[in-house]
mmCIF file of the C-alpha atoms, coordinates in Angstrom:
data_MODEL
# 
_entry.id   MODEL 
# 
loop_
_atom_site.group_PDB 
_atom_site.id 
_atom_site.type_symbol 
_atom_site.label_atom_id 
_atom_site.label_alt_id 
_atom_site.label_comp_id 
_atom_site.label_asym_id 
_atom_site.label_entity_id 
_atom_site.label_seq_id 
_atom_site.pdbx_PDB_ins_code 
_atom_site.Cartn_x 
_atom_site.Cartn_y 
_atom_site.Cartn_z 
_atom_site.occupancy 
_atom_site.B_iso_or_equiv 
_atom_site.pdbx_formal_charge 
_atom_site.auth_seq_id 
_atom_site.auth_comp_id 
_atom_site.auth_asym_id 
_atom_site.auth_atom_id 
_atom_site.pdbx_PDB_model_num 
ATOM 1   C CA . MET A 1 1   ? 0.000   0.000   0.000   1.00 0.00 ? 1   MET A CA 1 
ATOM 2   C CA . SER A 1 2   ? 1.132   3.565   -0.619  1.00 0.00 ? 2   SER A CA 1 
ATOM 3   C CA . ASP A 1 3   ? 2.372   5.480   2.394   1.00 0.00 ? 3   ASP A CA 1 
ATOM 4   C CA . ASN A 1 4   ? -0.379  8.046   1.757   1.00 0.00 ? 4   ASN A CA 1 
ATOM 5   C CA . LYS A 1 5   ? -3.164  5.526   1.234   1.00 0.00 ? 5   LYS A CA 1 
ATOM 6   C CA . VAL A 1 6   ? -5.580  5.088   4.113   1.00 0.00 ? 6   VAL A CA 1 
ATOM 7   C CA . ILE A 1 7   ? -7.187  1.642   4.222   1.00 0.00 ? 7   ILE A CA 1 
ATOM 8   C CA . GLN A 1 8   ? -10.907 2.153   4.688   1.00 0.00 ? 8   GLN A CA 1 
ATOM 9   C CA . LEU A 1 9   ? -12.924 -0.553  6.409   1.00 0.00 ? 9   LEU A CA 1 
ATOM 10  C CA . ILE A 1 10  ? -16.503 -1.360  7.257   1.00 0.00 ? 10  ILE A CA 1 
ATOM 11  C CA . LEU A 1 11  ? -17.081 -3.479  10.359  1.00 0.00 ? 11  LEU A CA 1 
ATOM 12  C CA . VAL A 1 12  ? -20.234 -5.612  10.480  1.00 0.00 ? 12  VAL A CA 1 
ATOM 13  C CA . ASP A 1 13  ? -21.041 -7.496  13.682  1.00 0.00 ? 13  ASP A CA 1 
ATOM 14  C CA . ASP A 1 14  ? -24.100 -7.769  15.899  1.00 0.00 ? 14  ASP A CA 1 
ATOM 15  C CA . HIS A 1 15  ? -22.179 -7.408  19.170  1.00 0.00 ? 15  HIS A CA 1 
ATOM 16  C CA . ARG A 1 16  ? -21.302 -3.913  20.401  1.00 0.00 ? 16  ARG A CA 1 
ATOM 17  C CA . ARG A 1 17  ? -18.391 -5.293  22.418  1.00 0.00 ? 17  ARG A CA 1 
ATOM 18  C CA . VAL A 1 18  ? -16.745 -6.569  19.219  1.00 0.00 ? 18  VAL A CA 1 
ATOM 19  C CA . HIS A 1 19  ? -17.101 -3.164  17.559  1.00 0.00 ? 19  HIS A CA 1 
ATOM 20  C CA . GLN A 1 20  ? -15.499 -1.499  20.566  1.00 0.00 ? 20  GLN A CA 1 
ATOM 21  C CA . ALA A 1 21  ? -12.636 -3.974  20.835  1.00 0.00 ? 21  ALA A CA 1 
ATOM 22  C CA . LEU A 1 22  ? -11.765 -3.912  17.132  1.00 0.00 ? 22  LEU A CA 1 
ATOM 23  C CA . SER A 1 23  ? -12.064 -0.131  16.962  1.00 0.00 ? 23  SER A CA 1 
ATOM 24  C CA . GLU A 1 24  ? -9.565  0.163   19.804  1.00 0.00 ? 24  GLU A CA 1 
ATOM 25  C CA . MET A 1 25  ? -7.188  -2.232  18.040  1.00 0.00 ? 25  MET A CA 1 
ATOM 26  C CA . ILE A 1 26  ? -7.401  -0.418  14.711  1.00 0.00 ? 26  ILE A CA 1 
ATOM 27  C CA . GLU A 1 27  ? -6.693  2.934   16.391  1.00 0.00 ? 27  GLU A CA 1 
ATOM 28  C CA . PHE A 1 28  ? -3.082  1.725   16.704  1.00 0.00 ? 28  PHE A CA 1 
ATOM 29  C CA . PHE A 1 29  ? -2.617  2.100   12.934  1.00 0.00 ? 29  PHE A CA 1 
ATOM 30  C CA . ASP A 1 30  ? -2.428  5.525   11.315  1.00 0.00 ? 30  ASP A CA 1 
ATOM 31  C CA . ASP A 1 31  ? -3.278  4.222   7.838   1.00 0.00 ? 31  ASP A CA 1 
ATOM 32  C CA . ILE A 1 32  ? -6.338  2.094   8.719   1.00 0.00 ? 32  ILE A CA 1 
ATOM 33  C CA . GLU A 1 33  ? -9.731  3.528   9.601   1.00 0.00 ? 33  GLU A CA 1 
ATOM 34  C CA . ILE A 1 34  ? -13.264 2.243   10.100  1.00 0.00 ? 34  ILE A CA 1 
ATOM 35  C CA . LEU A 1 35  ? -15.666 4.185   7.888   1.00 0.00 ? 35  LEU A CA 1 
ATOM 36  C CA . ALA A 1 36  ? -18.902 2.727   9.236   1.00 0.00 ? 36  ALA A CA 1 
ATOM 37  C CA . HIS A 1 37  ? -20.394 0.058   11.480  1.00 0.00 ? 37  HIS A CA 1 
ATOM 38  C CA . GLY A 1 38  ? -23.205 -2.393  10.739  1.00 0.00 ? 38  GLY A CA 1 
ATOM 39  C CA . SER A 1 39  ? -24.967 -5.068  12.761  1.00 0.00 ? 39  SER A CA 1 
ATOM 40  C CA . ASN A 1 40  ? -26.339 -7.488  10.135  1.00 0.00 ? 40  ASN A CA 1 
ATOM 41  C CA . GLY A 1 41  ? -25.903 -8.632  6.564   1.00 0.00 ? 41  GLY A CA 1 
ATOM 42  C CA . GLN A 1 42  ? -28.484 -6.303  5.076   1.00 0.00 ? 42  GLN A CA 1 
ATOM 43  C CA . GLU A 1 43  ? -26.742 -3.308  6.632   1.00 0.00 ? 43  GLU A CA 1 
ATOM 44  C CA . ALA A 1 44  ? -23.448 -4.621  5.252   1.00 0.00 ? 44  ALA A CA 1 
ATOM 45  C CA . ILE A 1 45  ? -24.838 -4.523  1.704   1.00 0.00 ? 45  ILE A CA 1 
ATOM 46  C CA . GLU A 1 46  ? -26.196 -1.006  2.191   1.00 0.00 ? 46  GLU A CA 1 
ATOM 47  C CA . LEU A 1 47  ? -22.920 0.255   3.674   1.00 0.00 ? 47  LEU A CA 1 
ATOM 48  C CA . VAL A 1 48  ? -20.843 -1.208  0.850   1.00 0.00 ? 48  VAL A CA 1 
ATOM 49  C CA . ALA A 1 49  ? -23.141 0.504   -1.669  1.00 0.00 ? 49  ALA A CA 1 
ATOM 50  C CA . LYS A 1 50  ? -22.754 3.816   0.170   1.00 0.00 ? 50  LYS A CA 1 
ATOM 51  C CA . TYR A 1 51  ? -19.050 3.837   1.031   1.00 0.00 ? 51  TYR A CA 1 
ATOM 52  C CA . HIS A 1 52  ? -17.311 1.415   -1.399  1.00 0.00 ? 52  HIS A CA 1 
ATOM 53  C CA . PRO A 1 53  ? -14.709 0.445   1.237   1.00 0.00 ? 53  PRO A CA 1 
ATOM 54  C CA . ASP A 1 54  ? -11.390 -1.277  0.623   1.00 0.00 ? 54  ASP A CA 1 
ATOM 55  C CA . LEU A 1 55  ? -12.364 -4.110  2.949   1.00 0.00 ? 55  LEU A CA 1 
ATOM 56  C CA . VAL A 1 56  ? -15.338 -5.411  4.913   1.00 0.00 ? 56  VAL A CA 1 
ATOM 57  C CA . LEU A 1 57  ? -14.763 -7.169  8.232   1.00 0.00 ? 57  LEU A CA 1 
ATOM 58  C CA . MET A 1 58  ? -17.808 -9.448  8.239   1.00 0.00 ? 58  MET A CA 1 
ATOM 59  C CA . ASP A 1 59  ? -19.197 -11.456 11.127  1.00 0.00 ? 59  ASP A CA 1 
ATOM 60  C CA . VAL A 1 60  ? -20.731 -14.787 10.118  1.00 0.00 ? 60  VAL A CA 1 
ATOM 61  C CA . VAL A 1 61  ? -23.664 -15.356 12.493  1.00 0.00 ? 61  VAL A CA 1 
ATOM 62  C CA . MET A 1 62  ? -25.961 -12.319 12.583  1.00 0.00 ? 62  MET A CA 1 
ATOM 63  C CA . PRO A 1 63  ? -29.721 -11.619 12.707  1.00 0.00 ? 63  PRO A CA 1 
ATOM 64  C CA . GLU A 1 64  ? -31.842 -10.769 9.628   1.00 0.00 ? 64  GLU A CA 1 
ATOM 65  C CA . MET A 1 65  ? -29.116 -11.824 7.182   1.00 0.00 ? 65  MET A CA 1 
ATOM 66  C CA . ASP A 1 66  ? -25.974 -13.769 8.034   1.00 0.00 ? 66  ASP A CA 1 
ATOM 67  C CA . GLY A 1 67  ? -22.473 -13.099 6.788   1.00 0.00 ? 67  GLY A CA 1 
ATOM 68  C CA . VAL A 1 68  ? -22.519 -15.911 4.231   1.00 0.00 ? 68  VAL A CA 1 
ATOM 69  C CA . GLU A 1 69  ? -25.546 -14.544 2.369   1.00 0.00 ? 69  GLU A CA 1 
ATOM 70  C CA . ALA A 1 70  ? -24.328 -10.961 2.671   1.00 0.00 ? 70  ALA A CA 1 
ATOM 71  C CA . THR A 1 71  ? -20.922 -11.945 1.280   1.00 0.00 ? 71  THR A CA 1 
ATOM 72  C CA . LYS A 1 72  ? -22.566 -13.731 -1.638  1.00 0.00 ? 72  LYS A CA 1 
ATOM 73  C CA . ARG A 1 73  ? -24.738 -10.730 -2.520  1.00 0.00 ? 73  ARG A CA 1 
ATOM 74  C CA . ILE A 1 74  ? -21.947 -8.198  -2.124  1.00 0.00 ? 74  ILE A CA 1 
ATOM 75  C CA . MET A 1 75  ? -19.654 -10.192 -4.385  1.00 0.00 ? 75  MET A CA 1 
ATOM 76  C CA . GLN A 1 76  ? -22.407 -10.390 -7.012  1.00 0.00 ? 76  GLN A CA 1 
ATOM 77  C CA . GLN A 1 77  ? -22.957 -6.620  -6.958  1.00 0.00 ? 77  GLN A CA 1 
ATOM 78  C CA . TYR A 1 78  ? -19.477 -5.368  -6.050  1.00 0.00 ? 78  TYR A CA 1 
ATOM 79  C CA . PRO A 1 79  ? -17.000 -8.093  -7.126  1.00 0.00 ? 79  PRO A CA 1 
ATOM 80  C CA . ASP A 1 80  ? -13.937 -5.941  -6.416  1.00 0.00 ? 80  ASP A CA 1 
ATOM 81  C CA . THR A 1 81  ? -14.815 -5.665  -2.719  1.00 0.00 ? 81  THR A CA 1 
ATOM 82  C CA . LYS A 1 82  ? -12.554 -7.565  -0.342  1.00 0.00 ? 82  LYS A CA 1 
ATOM 83  C CA . ILE A 1 83  ? -14.409 -9.344  2.466   1.00 0.00 ? 83  ILE A CA 1 
ATOM 84  C CA . LEU A 1 84  ? -12.645 -10.787 5.486   1.00 0.00 ? 84  LEU A CA 1 
ATOM 85  C CA . ALA A 1 85  ? -14.725 -13.173 7.580   1.00 0.00 ? 85  ALA A CA 1 
ATOM 86  C CA . LEU A 1 86  ? -14.604 -12.481 11.301  1.00 0.00 ? 86  LEU A CA 1 
ATOM 87  C CA . SER A 1 87  ? -15.935 -15.172 13.601  1.00 0.00 ? 87  SER A CA 1 
ATOM 88  C CA . SER A 1 88  ? -15.803 -16.859 16.984  1.00 0.00 ? 88  SER A CA 1 
ATOM 89  C CA . PHE A 1 89  ? -16.302 -20.267 15.367  1.00 0.00 ? 89  PHE A CA 1 
ATOM 90  C CA . LYS A 1 90  ? -13.514 -22.610 14.314  1.00 0.00 ? 90  LYS A CA 1 
ATOM 91  C CA . ASP A 1 91  ? -15.655 -25.091 12.366  1.00 0.00 ? 91  ASP A CA 1 
ATOM 92  C CA . SER A 1 92  ? -14.662 -25.970 8.818   1.00 0.00 ? 92  SER A CA 1 
ATOM 93  C CA . GLU A 1 93  ? -18.161 -25.726 7.343   1.00 0.00 ? 93  GLU A CA 1 
ATOM 94  C CA . THR A 1 94  ? -18.543 -22.079 8.357   1.00 0.00 ? 94  THR A CA 1 
ATOM 95  C CA . ALA A 1 95  ? -15.123 -21.272 6.917   1.00 0.00 ? 95  ALA A CA 1 
ATOM 96  C CA . ARG A 1 96  ? -15.894 -23.080 3.667   1.00 0.00 ? 96  ARG A CA 1 
ATOM 97  C CA . ALA A 1 97  ? -19.230 -21.306 3.292   1.00 0.00 ? 97  ALA A CA 1 
ATOM 98  C CA . MET A 1 98  ? -17.628 -17.871 3.641   1.00 0.00 ? 98  MET A CA 1 
ATOM 99  C CA . LEU A 1 99  ? -14.653 -18.647 1.400   1.00 0.00 ? 99  LEU A CA 1 
ATOM 100 C CA . GLU A 1 100 ? -16.730 -20.296 -1.306  1.00 0.00 ? 100 GLU A CA 1 
ATOM 101 C CA . ASN A 1 101 ? -18.990 -17.237 -1.442  1.00 0.00 ? 101 ASN A CA 1 
ATOM 102 C CA . GLY A 1 102 ? -16.105 -14.854 -1.956  1.00 0.00 ? 102 GLY A CA 1 
ATOM 103 C CA . ALA A 1 103 ? -14.415 -14.008 1.361   1.00 0.00 ? 103 ALA A CA 1 
ATOM 104 C CA . VAL A 1 104 ? -10.661 -13.624 0.950   1.00 0.00 ? 104 VAL A CA 1 
ATOM 105 C CA . GLY A 1 105 ? -9.858  -14.910 4.417   1.00 0.00 ? 105 GLY A CA 1 
ATOM 106 C CA . TYR A 1 106 ? -11.163 -16.033 7.787   1.00 0.00 ? 106 TYR A CA 1 
ATOM 107 C CA . LEU A 1 107 ? -9.981  -14.533 11.058  1.00 0.00 ? 107 LEU A CA 1 
ATOM 108 C CA . LEU A 1 108 ? -11.007 -15.454 14.585  1.00 0.00 ? 108 LEU A CA 1 
ATOM 109 C CA . LYS A 1 109 ? -12.244 -12.658 16.840  1.00 0.00 ? 109 LYS A CA 1 
ATOM 110 C CA . ASN A 1 110 ? -9.688  -13.484 19.520  1.00 0.00 ? 110 ASN A CA 1 
ATOM 111 C CA . SER A 1 111 ? -6.778  -12.799 17.157  1.00 0.00 ? 111 SER A CA 1 
ATOM 112 C CA . SER A 1 112 ? -4.012  -10.456 18.262  1.00 0.00 ? 112 SER A CA 1 
ATOM 113 C CA . VAL A 1 113 ? -3.498  -6.889  17.052  1.00 0.00 ? 113 VAL A CA 1 
ATOM 114 C CA . ASP A 1 114 ? -0.581  -8.077  14.912  1.00 0.00 ? 114 ASP A CA 1 
ATOM 115 C CA . ASP A 1 115 ? -2.673  -10.849 13.349  1.00 0.00 ? 115 ASP A CA 1 
ATOM 116 C CA . LEU A 1 116 ? -5.465  -8.396  12.600  1.00 0.00 ? 116 LEU A CA 1 
ATOM 117 C CA . GLU A 1 117 ? -3.108  -5.930  10.938  1.00 0.00 ? 117 GLU A CA 1 
ATOM 118 C CA . ASN A 1 118 ? -1.276  -8.585  8.916   1.00 0.00 ? 118 ASN A CA 1 
ATOM 119 C CA . THR A 1 119 ? -4.523  -10.163 7.783   1.00 0.00 ? 119 THR A CA 1 
ATOM 120 C CA . ILE A 1 120 ? -6.024  -6.848  6.668   1.00 0.00 ? 120 ILE A CA 1 
ATOM 121 C CA . ARG A 1 121 ? -2.933  -5.909  4.682   1.00 0.00 ? 121 ARG A CA 1 
ATOM 122 C CA . SER A 1 122 ? -2.550  -9.378  3.153   1.00 0.00 ? 122 SER A CA 1 
ATOM 123 C CA . ALA A 1 123 ? -6.235  -9.487  2.192   1.00 0.00 ? 123 ALA A CA 1 
ATOM 124 C CA . LEU A 1 124 ? -5.911  -6.202  0.319   1.00 0.00 ? 124 LEU A CA 1 
ATOM 125 C CA . GLU A 1 125 ? -2.928  -7.606  -1.569  1.00 0.00 ? 125 GLU A CA 1 
ATOM 126 C CA . GLY A 1 126 ? -5.073  -10.522 -2.701  1.00 0.00 ? 126 GLY A CA 1 
ATOM 127 C CA . GLN A 1 127 ? -3.508  -13.112 -0.438  1.00 0.00 ? 127 GLN A CA 1 
ATOM 128 C CA . GLY A 1 128 ? -5.898  -15.622 1.089   1.00 0.00 ? 128 GLY A CA 1 
ATOM 129 C CA . ILE A 1 129 ? -5.461  -15.672 4.862   1.00 0.00 ? 129 ILE A CA 1 
ATOM 130 C CA . LEU A 1 130 ? -6.781  -18.291 7.261   1.00 0.00 ? 130 LEU A CA 1 
ATOM 131 C CA . SER A 1 131 ? -6.263  -18.451 11.010  1.00 0.00 ? 131 SER A CA 1 
ATOM 132 C CA . PRO A 1 132 ? -4.126  -21.484 11.942  1.00 0.00 ? 132 PRO A CA 1 
ATOM 133 C CA . GLU A 1 133 ? -7.116  -22.911 13.834  1.00 0.00 ? 133 GLU A CA 1 
ATOM 134 C CA . ILE A 1 134 ? -9.284  -22.658 10.724  1.00 0.00 ? 134 ILE A CA 1 
ATOM 135 C CA . MET A 1 135 ? -6.663  -24.288 8.547   1.00 0.00 ? 135 MET A CA 1 
ATOM 136 C CA . GLN A 1 136 ? -6.449  -27.140 11.042  1.00 0.00 ? 136 GLN A CA 1 
ATOM 137 C CA . ALA A 1 137 ? -10.238 -27.526 10.992  1.00 0.00 ? 137 ALA A CA 1 
ATOM 138 C CA . LEU A 1 138 ? -10.213 -27.714 7.202   1.00 0.00 ? 138 LEU A CA 1 
ATOM 139 C CA . LEU A 1 139 ? -7.502  -30.341 7.266   1.00 0.00 ? 139 LEU A CA 1 
ATOM 140 C CA . GLU A 1 140 ? -9.245  -32.439 9.892   1.00 0.00 ? 140 GLU A CA 1 
ATOM 141 C CA . LYS A 1 141 ? -12.646 -32.408 8.175   1.00 0.00 ? 141 LYS A CA 1 
ATOM 142 C CA . PRO A 1 142 ? -12.227 -32.592 4.408   1.00 0.00 ? 142 PRO A CA 1 
ATOM 143 C CA . LYS A 1 143 ? -15.416 -32.696 2.380   1.00 0.00 ? 143 LYS A CA 1 
ATOM 144 C CA . ALA A 1 144 ? -14.992 -36.061 0.711   1.00 0.00 ? 144 ALA A CA 1 
ATOM 145 C CA . ASN A 1 145 ? -17.900 -35.949 -1.728  1.00 0.00 ? 145 ASN A CA 1 
ATOM 146 C CA . SER A 1 146 ? -17.687 -32.351 -2.898  1.00 0.00 ? 146 SER A CA 1 
ATOM 147 C CA . GLU A 1 147 ? -19.052 -31.896 -6.415  1.00 0.00 ? 147 GLU A CA 1 
ATOM 148 C CA . ASP A 1 148 ? -16.453 -29.236 -7.147  1.00 0.00 ? 148 ASP A CA 1 
ATOM 149 C CA . ALA A 1 149 ? -13.472 -31.262 -5.946  1.00 0.00 ? 149 ALA A CA 1 
ATOM 150 C CA . VAL A 1 150 ? -10.517 -31.084 -8.353  1.00 0.00 ? 150 VAL A CA 1 
ATOM 151 C CA . ASP A 1 151 ? -8.053  -33.864 -9.084  1.00 0.00 ? 151 ASP A CA 1 
ATOM 152 C CA . ILE A 1 152 ? -5.151  -31.615 -8.138  1.00 0.00 ? 152 ILE A CA 1 
ATOM 153 C CA . PRO A 1 153 ? -2.248  -33.949 -9.006  1.00 0.00 ? 153 PRO A CA 1 
ATOM 154 C CA . GLU A 1 154 ? -3.651  -34.210 -12.551 1.00 0.00 ? 154 GLU A CA 1 
ATOM 155 C CA . VAL A 1 155 ? -4.161  -30.519 -13.258 1.00 0.00 ? 155 VAL A CA 1 
ATOM 156 C CA . LEU A 1 156 ? -1.190  -28.979 -11.421 1.00 0.00 ? 156 LEU A CA 1 
ATOM 157 C CA . SER A 1 157 ? 2.506   -29.426 -12.058 1.00 0.00 ? 157 SER A CA 1 
ATOM 158 C CA . GLN A 1 158 ? 4.779   -30.576 -9.259  1.00 0.00 ? 158 GLN A CA 1 
ATOM 159 C CA . ARG A 1 159 ? 6.129   -27.046 -8.859  1.00 0.00 ? 159 ARG A CA 1 
ATOM 160 C CA . GLU A 1 160 ? 2.610   -25.621 -8.692  1.00 0.00 ? 160 GLU A CA 1 
ATOM 161 C CA . ILE A 1 161 ? 1.721   -28.111 -5.962  1.00 0.00 ? 161 ILE A CA 1 
ATOM 162 C CA . GLU A 1 162 ? 4.817   -26.979 -4.041  1.00 0.00 ? 162 GLU A CA 1 
ATOM 163 C CA . VAL A 1 163 ? 3.739   -23.337 -4.351  1.00 0.00 ? 163 VAL A CA 1 
ATOM 164 C CA . LEU A 1 164 ? 0.170   -24.227 -3.345  1.00 0.00 ? 164 LEU A CA 1 
ATOM 165 C CA . LYS A 1 165 ? 1.367   -26.011 -0.213  1.00 0.00 ? 165 LYS A CA 1 
ATOM 166 C CA . LEU A 1 166 ? 3.562   -23.050 0.740   1.00 0.00 ? 166 LEU A CA 1 
ATOM 167 C CA . PHE A 1 167 ? 0.957   -20.329 0.353   1.00 0.00 ? 167 PHE A CA 1 
ATOM 168 C CA . ALA A 1 168 ? -1.483  -22.551 2.238   1.00 0.00 ? 168 ALA A CA 1 
ATOM 169 C CA . THR A 1 169 ? 0.835   -22.179 5.239   1.00 0.00 ? 169 THR A CA 1 
ATOM 170 C CA . GLY A 1 170 ? 0.478   -18.380 5.043   1.00 0.00 ? 170 GLY A CA 1 
ATOM 171 C CA . LEU A 1 171 ? 3.797   -17.527 3.376   1.00 0.00 ? 171 LEU A CA 1 
ATOM 172 C CA . THR A 1 172 ? 3.977   -14.366 1.272   1.00 0.00 ? 172 THR A CA 1 
ATOM 173 C CA . ASN A 1 173 ? 5.092   -14.391 -2.361  1.00 0.00 ? 173 ASN A CA 1 
ATOM 174 C CA . GLY A 1 174 ? 8.523   -13.164 -1.296  1.00 0.00 ? 174 GLY A CA 1 
ATOM 175 C CA . GLU A 1 175 ? 8.886   -15.880 1.317   1.00 0.00 ? 175 GLU A CA 1 
ATOM 176 C CA . ILE A 1 176 ? 7.829   -18.550 -1.178  1.00 0.00 ? 176 ILE A CA 1 
ATOM 177 C CA . ALA A 1 177 ? 10.335  -17.203 -3.702  1.00 0.00 ? 177 ALA A CA 1 
ATOM 178 C CA . ALA A 1 178 ? 13.136  -17.335 -1.139  1.00 0.00 ? 178 ALA A CA 1 
ATOM 179 C CA . LYS A 1 179 ? 12.235  -20.854 -0.042  1.00 0.00 ? 179 LYS A CA 1 
ATOM 180 C CA . LEU A 1 180 ? 12.119  -22.199 -3.604  1.00 0.00 ? 180 LEU A CA 1 
ATOM 181 C CA . THR A 1 181 ? 15.027  -20.038 -4.853  1.00 0.00 ? 181 THR A CA 1 
ATOM 182 C CA . ILE A 1 182 ? 12.958  -18.487 -7.622  1.00 0.00 ? 182 ILE A CA 1 
ATOM 183 C CA . SER A 1 183 ? 11.869  -14.924 -8.397  1.00 0.00 ? 183 SER A CA 1 
ATOM 184 C CA . THR A 1 184 ? 8.767   -13.287 -6.966  1.00 0.00 ? 184 THR A CA 1 
ATOM 185 C CA . SER A 1 185 ? 7.420   -12.807 -10.495 1.00 0.00 ? 185 SER A CA 1 
ATOM 186 C CA . THR A 1 186 ? 7.758   -16.548 -11.078 1.00 0.00 ? 186 THR A CA 1 
ATOM 187 C CA . VAL A 1 187 ? 5.806   -17.214 -7.878  1.00 0.00 ? 187 VAL A CA 1 
ATOM 188 C CA . LYS A 1 188 ? 3.051   -14.870 -9.104  1.00 0.00 ? 188 LYS A CA 1 
ATOM 189 C CA . PHE A 1 189 ? 3.021   -16.695 -12.449 1.00 0.00 ? 189 PHE A CA 1 
ATOM 190 C CA . HIS A 1 190 ? 2.618   -20.064 -10.703 1.00 0.00 ? 190 HIS A CA 1 
ATOM 191 C CA . ILE A 1 191 ? -0.176  -18.753 -8.473  1.00 0.00 ? 191 ILE A CA 1 
ATOM 192 C CA . THR A 1 192 ? -2.060  -17.371 -11.480 1.00 0.00 ? 192 THR A CA 1 
ATOM 193 C CA . ASN A 1 193 ? -1.798  -20.774 -13.150 1.00 0.00 ? 193 ASN A CA 1 
ATOM 194 C CA . ILE A 1 194 ? -2.931  -22.549 -9.979  1.00 0.00 ? 194 ILE A CA 1 
ATOM 195 C CA . LEU A 1 195 ? -6.047  -20.392 -9.654  1.00 0.00 ? 195 LEU A CA 1 
ATOM 196 C CA . ASN A 1 196 ? -6.887  -20.751 -13.341 1.00 0.00 ? 196 ASN A CA 1 
ATOM 197 C CA . LYS A 1 197 ? -6.434  -24.516 -13.378 1.00 0.00 ? 197 LYS A CA 1 
ATOM 198 C CA . MET A 1 198 ? -8.475  -24.966 -10.209 1.00 0.00 ? 198 MET A CA 1 
ATOM 199 C CA . GLY A 1 199 ? -11.229 -22.694 -11.514 1.00 0.00 ? 199 GLY A CA 1 
ATOM 200 C CA . VAL A 1 200 ? -11.138 -20.290 -8.542  1.00 0.00 ? 200 VAL A CA 1 
ATOM 201 C CA . GLU A 1 201 ? -10.435 -16.593 -8.094  1.00 0.00 ? 201 GLU A CA 1 
ATOM 202 C CA . THR A 1 202 ? -8.769  -16.413 -4.686  1.00 0.00 ? 202 THR A CA 1 
ATOM 203 C CA . ARG A 1 203 ? -6.047  -18.189 -2.772  1.00 0.00 ? 203 ARG A CA 1 
ATOM 204 C CA . ALA A 1 204 ? -8.486  -18.937 0.011   1.00 0.00 ? 204 ALA A CA 1 
ATOM 205 C CA . GLU A 1 205 ? -10.730 -20.882 -2.378  1.00 0.00 ? 205 GLU A CA 1 
ATOM 206 C CA . ALA A 1 206 ? -7.701  -22.781 -3.669  1.00 0.00 ? 206 ALA A CA 1 
ATOM 207 C CA . ILE A 1 207 ? -6.721  -23.694 -0.122  1.00 0.00 ? 207 ILE A CA 1 
ATOM 208 C CA . VAL A 1 208 ? -10.225 -25.008 0.595   1.00 0.00 ? 208 VAL A CA 1 
ATOM 209 C CA . ILE A 1 209 ? -10.172 -27.239 -2.489  1.00 0.00 ? 209 ILE A CA 1 
ATOM 210 C CA . ALA A 1 210 ? -6.639  -28.396 -1.683  1.00 0.00 ? 210 ALA A CA 1 
ATOM 211 C CA . ALA A 1 211 ? -7.788  -29.318 1.820   1.00 0.00 ? 211 ALA A CA 1 
ATOM 212 C CA . LYS A 1 212 ? -10.735 -31.262 0.404   1.00 0.00 ? 212 LYS A CA 1 
ATOM 213 C CA . ASN A 1 213 ? -8.310  -33.209 -1.759  1.00 0.00 ? 213 ASN A CA 1 
ATOM 214 C CA . GLY A 1 214 ? -5.879  -33.858 1.103   1.00 0.00 ? 214 GLY A CA 1 
ATOM 215 C CA . ILE A 1 215 ? -3.086  -31.906 -0.586  1.00 0.00 ? 215 ILE A CA 1 
ATOM 216 C CA . VAL A 1 216 ? -2.428  -29.441 2.250   1.00 0.00 ? 216 VAL A CA 1 
# 
């Protein structure tokens, strides 16, 4: 992000305590601000239409309209919007539902200030981010009979599988490049190929499918 660019967020959650806690955390960062607050999915849609934020921090379980449905509708109307799921739940089904409907990542509400900052910045750079607990849940409970499961070993090269496994652990493009002794541009090229071959648009979706297939 540019030094002069302020990251503008919308926070949607039905608990006032969460709004207060996250607002206090975000106050630590000069280049991140919360534009508006919402308490349900319908308000999230209306706020995105009004403010066109860089990122939406979206709770999953809310009255009137939950985060899954709100994410789906926002992505249909405003596909460039980045949505980061924010939840107290560690279950794999909730994570899958949010990621498959367009969320770029899934963060637990008890995450640290550093985790929150890193996840926000990574999400805006297009990197899929999952809390370690969520990744573990996905690995422990793969969806065996998914209709959209991909035969990953058949469609991806060995190098692409290596890159997929590394970004599934949360490594940045630069860290992957260093680990594999290749350039960052080559890493980006591999990731583009991975997403295209798997028929997904985000790293988070690729990680979900990889988990279903037992690859990560």
